[in-house]
N, C-alpha and C positions, 0 to 999 in steps of 0.2 A: 504494499500499499504506499501511496505517496508520503503519508504521515510517518510511516516506519522508516522509509528510505531517508527522509529528511533527518530523522533522529540518528540513523546510522551514520549519515555524513557528519552531523554535528559532533558525534562521539569520536569519529575519526580525526576530526580537527583538534579535538582535545588531546587525543593520544599523540598526534603529530607534534603538538607543542611540548608534550612530555618527552617524547623520543621518537625520531623517525623510524628507528629499528622496531620499537614497540608497536608503532602504527602498522608497519609492514606485516608483522605476525598477526595483528588484528585483521588486516585485509585478507590474508591468506587463510585464516581460520574461520572467517565469518560464514561462508556458504555452508560448510558442513556443520558448524555449531548451531547456526540458526535453523537447521533442519531438525534439531533435537530439542530446541527450547521454544517457548511461546514468544511472539513478538513483543509482548509487554514485559518480558524478562530481559530484553536486550540491554537496557540501561543498567540493570542489576549485574548482569554478566560483566559488563565493562567496569563498573564501580568496584566489583569484587576484585578484579585484576589490579586495578589502580590502588587497592588497599596496601599493596606491597611497597609502593612508592614512598620514599622518604628523603629524596634528593641525592642519594648515593648511586654510583654506577651499579653496585651489587643489587640494589632494589629494582632498578630498571631491567637488569638481567633476569631476575626472578619473575617479574611481571611479564617479560617476553616469553619465558618458558611457559608461564600460565596460559597465555594466548595460543602458543604453539601446540600445547597439549589439550587445549579445551575441547576439540571435536571428540576426543576419546573419553575425556573425563565426564562431559555432560551426558554421554550415553549411559554412564553408570550412576552419577549423582544428580539428584534434584537440586534446584537452585539453592534452597535452604541448607541442604547438606554440603553443597559446594562452598557456601559462605562460611560455615563452621570449619570445614577442612582448611580453607585458605587462612582463617584466623589462627588455627593451630600451626600451620606451616609458617606464617609470619612470626609467630612467637619464637619458633625454633630458629628462624633466621637471625634473630637478635643475638644469638650466641654463635651460630655457624651458618654461613650462606650455603656451604657445601651440603649440610643436612637438608635444608629447605629445598635446595635445587634437586637433590636426588629424590626427595619425597614427592615432588611434583612429577618427576620422571617415572616414578613407580606407581603413581596414583591409580592408573588403569588396572594394574596387576594386583594392587592391594585390596580393592573393595570387591566383596562377593556380590553376586547378582541379587540375592535375597535382601529385602528391605530391612528386616530386623538384624541381618548380618552387618549391613552398613551402619546402622545405629550402634550396634555393639562395638564395632571398630572405632567409630568416632568417640564413643565414650572412653575406650581404651587409649586412644590417641591423647586424650586430655590428661592422662596419667603419664604416658610415655614422654611427652615433651618436657616434663619436670626433671627428668633424669639428666645425667651428664651427656655431653655431645656425642661421644663414642658410643655410648649405650643406646642413645636415641636412634642413631643411624643403623645400628645393628638390629634394633627392633623392627624398624621399617622394612629392612631387607628380609628378616625372618617372616614377617607378616605376608610379604609378597609371595615368598616360597610356600607358605602354608596355604594361602588362598588358591594357589595353582596346583596343590597336591591333593586336596580333599574337595568334596562337594560342598555346595553352599550351605546346606543345613549343618554339616559338621564344622565348617569354618565359623559360622555364627555361634555355635556352642562353644568352640574354643575361645573365641574373642570374649564372649560373655563370661565364661569361667575365669579367664585371665583377668578381666576387669574387676570381677568380684574379689579375687584373690588379692589384687593390688590395692583395694580399698578397705581391707581389713585393718584393725588397729596396727599402728606402726611397729609395735614390738613383734607381732605375729608376721608381718610382712618382712621384717628384717630376718627372721628365722627361715621363712619360706625361700626368699631369694638371696639369702646370705651367702651360700656356697655357690650357687648358680644364679646369675642375674636374670632379669626378666627376658632379655633377648635369647638367652640360652634355653629358658623354659619354652618360649614360643617355637624355637627351632626344634627342640626335642619332641614336643607334643605333635607338631605337624608331621615330622618324620615318622614317629611311632604309629600314629593313627593312619597315615597313608599306606602303611603295610598291612593294615587289617581290613576285613570286609565291613560292610555297613552295619551288620548286626553286632559285630564286636566293637566297632566304634561307638555305637549307640550305648552299649552297656558300659564301656569304660568311662564315657563322659557322664553317664547317669551315676556311676559309683563315685566319680570325682565330686559331683554335686552333693552327694551324701557325705563325703568326707569334709567338704567345705564348711559344713555347719558344726562338725564335731572335732575334726583333726586336720585342718587345712595344711599344716606343715608337712604332712605325709604325702601330699599330692604329687609333688615332683618325683619322689622316689618311686611311688606307685606307677606313675607314667612310664618311667624308665624301665621298670621291671615287668610291665604288663605283657609284653610280647613273650618274655621268657616263661611267665606263668601260663599263658594261653598255649604255649607249645607243649605243655605237660598236661594241661587240663582243658576241657571244653568250656563253652559259654556258661552252661548250666552249672558246672563245677566251680567256675569262677565265682558265681553268686554265692555258693556254699562257702567257699574260702573267705569271701568278703564278710559274710554274716558271722563267721567264726571270729574274724578280726574285730568286728564291732562289739561282740560280746567280750572279747579280751580287753578292748579299749575301755569299756564300761567298768570292768573289774579293776583294771590297773592301766592308767594312762601311758606310763612309761613302757609297759609291756605291749600296749597297743601300738604305740609309735613304732617300736622295733618290729612288730608283726608286719605292718603294712610296708615297712622299708626293707622287708626280707632279711632282717638282721637278727631274727630270733629262731631258735631251733623249733619252736612250736609252729611257727609259720611254715618252715620247710617241711616239717614232719606231716603237717596237715595236707599240704599239697601232695605229698607222697601217698598218704592214706587215700585221698579221694581220686588220685590219678589212676587211669587204667593203663598208662603207658609204663614201659620198663626201660630204664636206661642201661646202656652197656657198662658204664662206669660202676654201677652198683652190683653187677653180676659177672664182671670180667674174670675174677679169680675162679668163681664157680664154673664158668664156661671153659676155662683153662684145664681144670681138673676133669671135667666131663670129656673134653676132647682127648686128654691123656688116657683116660680110662678106656675109650673106644680104640685107640690106635696103639697104645703102649709106647708112644713117642712123646717127648717133651715138645709141646707146641705153645707158641706165644699167641696171645689174642691182642688184636689192635683195631682201632676204628678204621672204617673204610676211607676216611678222608686221607689217611696216610698213603693211599694208593695214588692219589693225584700227583703228589710230588715225586713218586717213584716212576710214574708213567707205566704202570702195569695194571693188570686185572681189568675190572669193569670201569668204563668211563664214569658211570654214575656213582656218587658217594653213598648212595642209599642201597646198594646191592652187595651181597657178600662175595668174597673171593679168597684165594689163597695163592701164595707164591711158592709153596713147598715146605716152608718152615713156619709160616705165620698164617693164622686164619683171620681174615679181615671181616668184621661185622659192622652193620650200621650202628650209629651212636644211640639210637632210640627205636623202639618198636611200639607203635601206637595205632596199628591198623585194626585192632580188635577191641571190643567194649570192656574187656576186663584184663587184669594183670596175668591171670593164669594162661589165657590164650596168647597174649603177647610174649610171655616167657617161653611158651611152647613153640612159638615161631622161631625164637632164637635157637632152641634146641634142634629144630628141623634143619635150619640152614647151616648150623655148626656141624651137624651130622653129615650133611651133604659134602661140605668142604673137607672135613677130615677123612671122608671116604676116599678122596683123591690120594691121600697119604697112605691110608690103610691098604689100598689095592694097587699102589705103585704107579699112579698116573704120571708122576714126575720122573719115574725111572725109565719110561719108554724112550727107546732110541730107534729112529727110523731104519738105520742100516743094520741094526743087530738082528741076527737070525732068530726066527720064532722058536719057541720051546715045543710047540705041539704040531702046528701046521707047517707045510712047506712055504719058505719065504718067497713071496712074489713082489714085494714092495719095490726093490731096486729096479726091476724091469719096468714097472709102471711109472716110476719116476723119470726114466729116460724118455719115455714116450711123451 
């Protein structure tokens, strides 16, 4: 409309007086940006960008980046959200232009598509910008990686949880993030949850929400350990393990903290009790004696991962093999619903591998004459 065009021209003249380079980015971004915002938001878009300006060359540079990145940012943020975001970035620029510049560059990657996810992140940003410069920049980078590695519902819940943890009493916050800063927590939780399926992600975040009200200081350790726990027990057993920890916590807070941080024998023993899996480390000596009893030969037992470095046996580290002196077995058996069956599986594959030794598979020589039948192998080899 003529009225809108006149406003656009007037705003461009204002920006030209601020900086020709700034106006250039405004011109270049206008067409795509205006396709995502309402015409009555044009003035707000420009005034939000000019909020960076304070007379310095650095502020002009930030405003220029703002207009350059606007087409991508306004696809993600509504004008009110954009205004809040810019105010946080401007606050960070007072300590470091580098932080503010990279935050603008990362904006499109940082914000999830889900509306409540955007709100949760904006709330979290209000906490992040209070930290030191190095930590603030690390947080922004971790947020971008997290948003890109999980779905929008999970990213919303991660940012919401982190914000709640960051707004706890100062003493508790210092304990939670004392050993590992906020950026490290964001990096870890994003990486850990990206390796889980949706059901597992949902459960872990639900359990974290429960811990938040009772023992928030255990959340970072719980997040770091949850993959290891889930590798031994399933989702249903995880809930059982968690409930046992809550009872321990109610009886003795110190013991409860140690339980969820996997620093107590009770926690480890309970996992072993409810787990259907069997680990090679726990039965290695028993399997060695079993193999010796079958063959009468002293045999070593080793995990199949050792085959990778030797370049022998099966390519997969999950399948058994032997090199004639050592039986290689998988580190864990969890294909069956109970310990008895998983242990029996170890016995079956150990028996198969030791049979190669018992019946001389590794003593076979192609050119050696047969003991019973007439040797015909050399002739076939020449053909």
